[in-house]
C-alpha positions as CSV (number, residue, x, y, z in Angstrom):
1,X,0.0,0.0,0.0
2,X,1.3,3.4,-0.9
3,X,1.8,6.3,1.5
4,X,-1.1,8.2,-0.2
5,X,-3.4,5.2,0.2
6,X,-2.4,4.9,3.9
7,X,-3.1,8.6,4.5
8,X,-6.4,8.3,2.6
9,X,-7.5,5.3,4.7
10,X,-6.6,7.1,7.9
11,X,-8.6,10.1,6.7
12,X,-11.6,8.0,6.0
13,X,-11.4,6.4,9.4
14,X,-11.1,9.8,11.1
15,X,-14.1,11.1,9.1
16,X,-16.2,8.1,10.1
17,X,-15.2,8.5,13.8
18,X,-16.1,12.2,13.7
19,X,-19.5,11.4,12.2
20,X,-20.1,8.8,14.9
21,X,-19.3,11.4,17.5
22,X,-21.8,13.8,16.1
23,X,-24.5,11.1,16.0
24,X,-23.7,10.1,19.6
25,X,-23.8,13.7,20.9
26,X,-26.9,14.4,18.9
27,X,-28.7,11.6,20.6
28,X,-27.8,12.8,24.1
29,X,-30.1,15.6,25.2
30,X,-27.7,16.9,27.9
31,X,-24.5,16.2,26.0
32,X,-21.6,13.9,26.8
33,X,-18.2,14.1,28.3
34,X,-15.0,13.2,26.4
35,X,-14.6,10.1,28.6
36,X,-18.2,9.0,27.8
37,X,-17.7,9.5,24.1
38,X,-14.3,7.6,24.1
39,X,-15.8,4.7,26.1
40,X,-18.9,4.3,23.9
41,X,-17.0,4.4,20.7
42,X,-14.1,2.4,21.9
43,X,-11.6,5.2,21.2
44,X,-8.3,6.0,23.0
45,X,-8.4,9.2,25.0
46,X,-5.9,10.9,22.8
47,X,-7.8,10.1,19.6
48,X,-11.1,11.2,21.2
49,X,-9.7,14.5,22.4
50,X,-8.1,15.2,19.0
51,X,-11.4,14.6,17.1
52,X,-13.4,16.5,19.7
53,X,-11.0,19.5,19.5
54,X,-11.3,19.5,15.7
55,X,-15.1,19.4,15.8
56,X,-15.2,22.1,18.4
57,X,-12.9,24.3,16.4
58,X,-15.2,24.0,13.4
59,X,-18.3,24.7,15.5
60,X,-19.8,21.2,15.0
61,X,-19.5,20.7,18.8
62,X,-19.6,23.2,21.7
63,X,-19.1,22.9,25.4
64,X,-21.8,23.4,27.9
65,X,-21.0,26.6,29.9
66,X,-19.1,25.8,33.0
67,X,-19.2,22.0,32.3
68,X,-17.1,19.4,30.5
69,X,-20.0,18.1,28.4
70,X,-20.1,18.4,24.6
71,X,-23.3,19.4,22.8
72,X,-24.0,20.0,19.1
73,X,-22.6,23.3,17.7
74,X,-23.7,26.0,15.4
75,X,-22.4,24.4,12.2
76,X,-24.8,21.5,12.7
77,X,-27.7,23.9,12.7
78,X,-26.3,25.6,9.6
79,X,-26.3,22.2,7.9
80,X,-29.9,21.8,8.8
81,X,-30.7,25.2,7.4
82,X,-28.9,24.3,4.2
83,X,-31.0,21.1,3.9
84,X,-34.1,23.3,4.2
85,X,-32.7,25.5,1.4
86,X,-32.4,22.4,-0.9
87,X,-35.9,21.1,-0.1
88,X,-38.0,24.3,0.2
89,X,-38.3,25.3,-3.5
90,X,-40.7,22.4,-4.3
91,X,-43.3,22.4,-7.0
92,X,-46.1,23.4,-4.6
93,X,-43.9,26.3,-3.3
94,X,-43.1,27.4,-6.8
95,X,-46.8,27.4,-7.6
96,X,-47.5,29.8,-4.7
97,X,-44.8,32.2,-6.0
98,X,-46.3,32.0,-9.5
99,X,-49.8,32.7,-8.2
100,X,-48.4,35.7,-6.2
101,X,-46.7,37.1,-9.3
102,X,-49.9,36.7,-11.3
103,X,-52.0,38.4,-8.6
104,X,-49.9,41.5,-8.1
105,X,-48.3,41.7,-11.6
106,X,-44.8,41.9,-10.1
107,X,-41.8,39.5,-9.7
108,X,-42.0,37.4,-6.6
109,X,-39.0,36.0,-4.7
110,X,-38.4,33.3,-2.2
111,X,-35.2,33.7,-0.1
112,X,-33.9,31.3,2.5
113,X,-31.0,30.9,4.9
114,X,-27.9,29.2,3.5
115,X,-25.8,28.9,6.6
116,X,-25.3,32.5,7.8
117,X,-26.0,33.9,4.3
118,X,-29.4,34.9,2.8
119,X,-29.9,33.4,-0.6
120,X,-32.5,33.6,-3.4
121,X,-34.0,30.1,-3.8
122,X,-36.7,30.8,-6.5
123,X,-38.0,33.7,-8.6
124,X,-41.4,33.9,-10.4
125,X,-41.4,36.5,-13.1
126,X,-42.4,37.1,-16.7
127,X,-41.4,39.2,-19.7
128,X,-44.1,41.7,-18.7
129,X,-43.0,41.8,-15.1
130,X,-39.3,40.9,-15.0
131,X,-37.1,40.2,-12.0
132,X,-34.6,42.8,-10.7
133,X,-31.8,42.5,-13.2
134,X,-29.1,41.8,-10.5
135,X,-31.0,39.1,-8.7
136,X,-30.7,35.4,-9.6
137,X,-31.2,32.1,-7.9
138,X,-28.3,31.7,-5.5
139,X,-27.8,35.5,-5.1
140,X,-26.6,36.3,-1.6
141,X,-25.4,39.9,-1.6
142,X,-26.4,43.2,0.0
143,X,-29.0,41.8,2.3
144,X,-28.7,44.9,4.5
145,X,-30.4,46.9,1.6
146,X,-33.2,44.5,0.6
147,X,-36.6,43.9,2.2
148,X,-36.1,40.1,2.3
149,X,-32.6,40.6,3.8
150,X,-33.8,42.9,6.5
151,X,-36.8,40.6,7.2
152,X,-34.5,37.6,7.7
153,X,-31.8,39.5,9.5
154,X,-34.4,40.6,12.0
155,X,-35.0,37.0,12.9
156,X,-31.4,36.8,14.3
157,X,-30.1,38.2,17.5
158,X,-27.8,41.2,17.7
159,X,-24.7,39.0,17.9
160,X,-25.6,37.1,14.8
161,X,-26.4,40.4,12.9
162,X,-23.0,41.7,14.0
163,X,-21.3,38.5,12.7
164,X,-23.2,38.9,9.4
165,X,-22.1,42.5,9.0
166,X,-18.5,41.7,9.9
167,X,-18.5,39.0,7.2
168,X,-20.5,40.7,4.5
169,X,-20.1,44.4,5.3
170,X,-22.8,47.1,4.7
171,X,-21.8,48.8,1.4
172,X,-23.7,51.9,0.2
173,X,-25.5,51.0,-3.1
174,X,-27.6,54.1,-3.4
175,X,-28.1,57.4,-1.6
176,X,-30.8,55.7,0.5
177,X,-28.8,52.6,1.6
178,X,-28.4,52.2,5.3
179,X,-24.8,51.5,6.2
180,X,-24.7,52.4,9.8
181,X,-25.0,49.4,12.2
182,X,-27.0,51.3,14.8
183,X,-29.5,52.6,12.2
184,X,-29.8,49.1,10.8
185,X,-30.5,47.7,14.2
186,X,-33.3,50.2,14.7
187,X,-34.8,49.1,11.3
188,X,-34.6,45.5,12.4
189,X,-36.4,46.2,15.6
190,X,-39.2,47.8,13.6
191,X,-39.3,44.8,11.3
192,X,-39.5,42.5,14.3
193,X,-42.5,44.5,15.6
194,X,-44.3,44.6,12.3
195,X,-43.3,41.1,11.0
196,X,-42.9,42.9,7.6
197,X,-40.0,44.6,5.9
198,X,-40.2,47.4,3.3
199,X,-37.3,49.1,1.5
200,X,-37.5,52.0,-0.9
201,X,-34.5,52.7,-3.2
202,X,-32.0,51.2,-0.8
203,X,-30.9,48.5,-3.2
204,X,-31.6,50.2,-6.5
205,X,-32.9,53.7,-7.4
206,X,-36.6,53.8,-8.4
207,X,-37.2,50.4,-6.9
208,X,-39.1,49.2,-3.8
209,X,-39.6,45.8,-2.2
210,X,-41.8,44.3,0.5
211,X,-41.2,41.0,2.3
212,X,-43.0,38.7,4.8
213,X,-41.6,35.8,6.8
214,X,-41.7,32.1,5.9
215,X,-41.8,30.0,9.1
216,X,-40.9,26.4,10.0
217,X,-43.5,24.2,11.8
218,X,-41.8,25.3,15.0
219,X,-42.4,28.9,14.2
220,X,-38.8,29.8,13.3
221,X,-38.2,32.2,10.4
222,X,-36.5,30.1,7.7
223,X,-37.1,32.4,4.7
224,X,-39.0,35.2,3.2
225,X,-41.5,35.9,0.3
226,X,-41.2,39.3,-1.3
227,X,-42.2,41.3,-4.4
228,X,-40.6,44.3,-6.0
229,X,-42.3,47.2,-7.7
230,X,-41.4,50.7,-8.8
231,X,-40.9,53.1,-5.9
232,X,-43.5,55.5,-7.3
233,X,-46.2,52.8,-7.3
234,X,-45.6,51.6,-3.7
235,X,-47.6,54.2,-1.9
236,X,-50.8,53.5,-3.8
237,X,-50.3,49.7,-3.7
238,X,-48.8,49.2,-0.2
239,X,-51.9,47.7,1.4
240,X,-52.6,45.4,-1.6
241,X,-49.0,44.2,-1.7
242,X,-48.7,43.7,2.0
243,X,-51.8,41.5,2.0
244,X,-50.6,39.5,-1.0
245,X,-47.1,39.0,0.4
246,X,-48.3,38.0,3.9
247,X,-50.7,35.5,2.3
248,X,-48.0,34.1,0.0
249,X,-45.6,33.7,2.9
250,X,-48.2,31.9,4.9
251,X,-48.9,29.6,2.0
252,X,-45.3,28.8,1.6
253,X,-44.9,28.2,5.3
254,X,-47.8,25.7,5.1
255,X,-46.1,23.8,2.3
256,X,-42.7,23.9,4.0
257,X,-44.5,22.4,7.1
258,X,-46.0,19.7,4.8
């Protein structure tokens, strides 16, 4: 056996052991100690500590505050969110977006969490009512300036919002873009209160957008349904669009639950 093959075999074994650790910890509501994990998997202590340190460094495991017990970390939750991203844009969900587009004569968007990012999962548009030129499925930029981005950021706590801004920044795209963290936090507080987000000419001049939350069966915000219209049309259509977007988000939530 070559050295490459030996290293490959060792890597596969380490990966398998890491996966078994995650399964074991995930099945323990109060977490497990390193000694318990090593005993249950038949690992030497040095091997167990090495694997645990790696998983903790990558946020797949975390330590209970003040204890020596390991619990699942944030990266596992992000994988679960990514799975929802891949499953959420089903045919019934797309039909809801199409019906929303047809009802309000405007492009309709579904956005979801992809890890810590906010990404477009589906767009319903037409030649008569085309999507925003810069937006496409997979788009995950400038969420601080979009209605769907603000709506979804508002579902996170201040620490998560701060991490998002540190990673993505808050670039000024138009004269109306909010780039100050304190002002953005005030906006997000209002979005939390209203459970609705509206932006006018923050992402693009002459454009407005309105978004409502998509929720999991447990009530957690997992995405947003939104529509975009010209900024000059928003005042006369605000009530109509709000009702349509809220209804569309509720219908998508029901289909995600199903």
